[in-house]
C-alpha positions in Angstrom: -12.4 17.6 -21.4 -14.5 16.2 -18.7 -17.3 18.8 -18.8 -19.8 16.9 -21.0 -19.5 13.8 -18.9 -20.0 15.7 -15.6 -22.8 17.7 -17.1 -24.6 14.5 -18.1 -24.1 13.1 -14.6 -25.5 16.3 -13.0 -28.6 16.0 -15.2 -29.2 12.5 -14.1 -29.1 13.6 -10.4 -32.0 16.0 -11.0 -30.6 18.7 -8.8 -29.6 16.5 -5.9 -26.6 17.8 -4.0 -23.9 15.2 -4.0 -20.1 15.1 -3.7 -18.9 14.5 -7.3 -15.4 13.5 -8.3 -14.1 13.0 -11.8 -10.9 12.1 -13.6 -9.1 9.8 -16.0 -8.9 6.3 -14.7 -6.9 4.7 -17.6 -4.6 5.9 -20.3 -2.6 4.1 -23.0 0.7 4.9 -21.3 2.9 2.2 -19.9 2.5 1.7 -16.2 5.1 1.0 -13.6 4.9 -2.7 -14.4 5.7 -1.8 -18.0 2.2 -2.9 -19.2 -0.1 -0.9 -21.4 -3.9 -1.0 -21.6 -5.3 -0.7 -25.1 -8.1 1.7 -24.4 -10.4 0.5 -27.2 -10.4 -2.9 -25.6 -11.8 -1.8 -22.2 -15.2 -3.1 -21.3 -16.3 -0.8 -18.5 -20.0 -1.7 -18.6 -19.7 -4.0 -15.5 -18.3 -1.0 -13.6 -21.4 1.1 -14.5 -23.8 -1.8 -13.8 -22.6 -2.6 -10.3 -19.1 -1.3 -9.5 -17.9 0.8 -6.6 -15.1 3.2 -5.9 -12.8 1.8 -3.1 -9.8 3.0 -1.3 -6.5 1.4 -2.5 -8.1 -1.9 -3.5 -9.5 -2.7 0.0 -12.9 -4.2 0.2 -14.2 -3.8 3.7 -17.6 -2.0 4.0 -15.8 1.2 5.2 -13.5 1.1 2.1 -16.4 1.4 -0.3 -16.3 5.1 -0.9 -18.7 5.8 -3.7 -19.9 4.7 -7.1 -19.6 5.7 -10.7 -22.3 7.7 -12.5 -20.8 7.7 -15.9 -17.7 6.7 -17.9 -16.6 7.2 -21.5 -13.6 6.7 -23.7 -12.5 10.2 -24.7 -9.7 11.6 -26.8 -7.3 14.1 -25.2 -5.8 17.1 -27.0 -3.1 14.8 -28.4 -5.7 12.4 -29.9 -5.0 9.7 -27.3 -8.0 7.8 -25.8 -8.5 7.6 -22.1 -11.1 6.3 -19.8 -12.9 9.3 -18.1 -15.1 8.7 -15.2 -17.4 10.7 -12.9 -19.0 9.5 -9.8 -20.1 10.4 -6.3 -18.7 9.8 -2.8 -21.0 8.5 -0.1 -22.1 10.8 2.7 -21.5 9.6 6.3 -18.9 7.0 5.4 -15.8 8.0 7.4 -13.2 7.0 4.8 -15.2 8.8 2.0 -15.4 11.9 4.2 -11.7 11.6 4.9 -11.0 11.3 1.1 -13.1 14.4 0.4 -11.1 16.4 2.9 -7.8 15.0 1.6 -8.7 16.0 -2.0 -9.7 19.5 -0.8 -6.3 19.9 0.9 -4.5 18.6 -2.2 -6.1 21.4 -4.3 -3.8 24.0 -2.7 -1.5 25.5 -5.2 1.6 24.5 -3.3 0.7 20.8 -3.1 2.7 18.8 -5.7 1.2 15.3 -5.1 -2.0 13.9 -6.5 -4.1 10.8 -6.2 -5.1 8.6 -9.1 -7.0 5.5 -10.0 -6.3 1.8 -10.5 -8.7 -0.3 -12.6 -9.8 -3.7 -11.3 -11.3 -6.5 -13.2 -9.9 -9.2 -15.5 -7.6 -9.5 -18.5 -9.4 -11.1 -21.5 -6.5 -10.9 -24.1 -2.8 -10.2 -23.6 -0.2 -9.7 -26.3 3.2 -9.2 -24.9 3.0 -6.4 -22.4 -0.2 -5.0 -24.0 -3.5 -5.7 -22.4 -5.6 -5.8 -25.6 -9.0 -6.6 -24.0 -10.0 -6.3 -20.4 -13.1 -5.9 -18.2 -13.3 -3.2 -15.5 -15.8 -3.9 -12.7 -14.3 -1.8 -9.9 -12.2 1.3 -9.5 -9.6 1.9 -6.7 -8.8 5.5 -5.7 -5.3 5.4 -4.5 -2.2 7.4 -3.7 0.0 4.8 -5.5 -1.6 4.1 -8.9 0.0 1.6 -11.1 -0.5 4.1 -14.0 0.9 7.4 -12.7 -0.8 9.3 -15.6 -4.3 8.8 -14.0 -5.8 11.5 -11.8 -8.8 12.2 -9.7 -10.2 15.6 -8.7 -13.2 17.1 -6.9 -15.9 18.7 -9.0 -16.6 20.8 -5.9 -13.7 23.0 -6.9 -15.7 24.2 -9.9 -19.2 24.4 -8.5 -18.2 26.1 -5.3 -15.9 28.6 -7.1 -18.6 29.4 -9.6 -21.1 30.6 -6.9 -20.8 34.3 -6.0 -22.7 33.8 -2.9 -24.5 37.1 -3.4 -27.5 36.2 -5.4 -26.6 38.9 -7.9 -26.4 38.0 -11.6 -22.9 37.8 -12.8 -22.5 40.2 -15.8 -19.6 41.0 -18.0 -20.0 44.7 -17.4 -19.3 44.1 -13.7 -15.8 43.0 -14.5 -12.6 44.8 -15.5 -11.8 45.3 -19.2 -8.9 42.8 -19.1 -11.3 40.0 -18.2 -14.1 41.0 -20.5 -11.7 41.1 -23.4 -11.1 37.4 -22.8 -14.8 36.6 -22.2 -16.5 38.6 -24.9 -17.1 36.8 -28.2 -19.3 34.5 -30.2 -21.3 32.1 -28.0 -22.4 28.9 -29.7 -24.3 27.6 -26.6 -26.5 30.7 -25.8 -24.8 31.0 -22.4 -25.4 34.7 -22.0 -27.6 37.6 -23.2 -25.6 39.5 -25.8 -27.5 42.7 -25.0 -26.9 42.8 -21.2 -23.9 40.5 -21.0 -25.6 38.6 -18.2 -24.9 34.8 -18.0 -28.1 32.8 -17.8 -26.7 30.2 -15.4 -24.4 32.5 -13.5 -20.8 31.5 -13.3 -21.6 27.9 -14.4 -22.8 29.4 -17.7 -19.6 31.4 -17.8 -17.5 28.2 -17.4 -19.4 26.4 -20.1 -18.9 29.4 -22.4 -15.2 29.5 -21.8 -14.7 25.7 -22.4 -17.3 25.1 -25.2 -17.3 28.4 -27.1 -13.8 29.9 -26.4 -12.1 26.4 -26.4 -10.3 27.2 -23.2 -8.6 24.4 -21.2 -10.8 23.5 -18.3 -8.1 24.2 -15.7 -7.3 27.5 -17.2 -11.0 28.4 -17.2 -11.3 27.4 -13.6 -8.4 29.7 -12.7 -9.9 32.6 -14.6 -13.3 32.0 -12.9 -11.6 32.1 -9.5 -10.1 35.5 -10.4 -13.5 36.7 -11.7 -15.4 35.5 -8.6 -12.8 37.1 -6.3 -13.0 40.3 -8.1 -16.8 40.3 -8.2 -17.1 39.6 -4.4 -14.6 42.3 -3.7 -16.8 44.8 -5.5 -14.2 45.8 -8.1 -15.6 47.0 -11.4 -14.4 48.9 -14.3 -16.7 51.8 -13.5 -19.4 51.0 -16.1 -23.0 51.1 -14.9 -25.2 48.1 -14.9 
């Protein structure tokens, strides 16, 4: 769901290595205060023009953790709009470093908690409990979001997992038949060479192929890639020659 937005942000960075985070900052669900934000009425341009990510609504210099790179209203698999955002965390800011470490720790499979977002700005039109029009100029990353359906994750979990660390091209024929049965198929994005089975952009290309061409859920694709990379690094193959 978030891949096109993250991809666009990566392209704007021109190869610079930064700590990217992404997620859904607003949804049409009722929050714990029984209010609902009408997604079509969100003006998030001020956020993109000059907003920051902060920790839990605090505004000291050390609480400014990063900044947004892109945002967009996107429909989920149920057709509901949500405000997706991708941005970076600053290097050398202690609280930003702590947040990065916290988010890494929370990616362990046994961790059941997650952090989310809270939008900050102003309400321009209110009808009953519905916020019909609002302006978002800042985003708080928080462990106690008003809307519990928001979420934030590291993009590192994808980029790091998708690097084999060997410098060897990742090819379908280096994987067991159970995995290749899932991977093999029509590719609309030219992510791999159909003759050799080699992915042009390594495991990043494989991830894009799974999400874009195979219509796999991003989290499911990430788990499959983790299995593939683990197998590849362990030298397990199905016995076919390169």
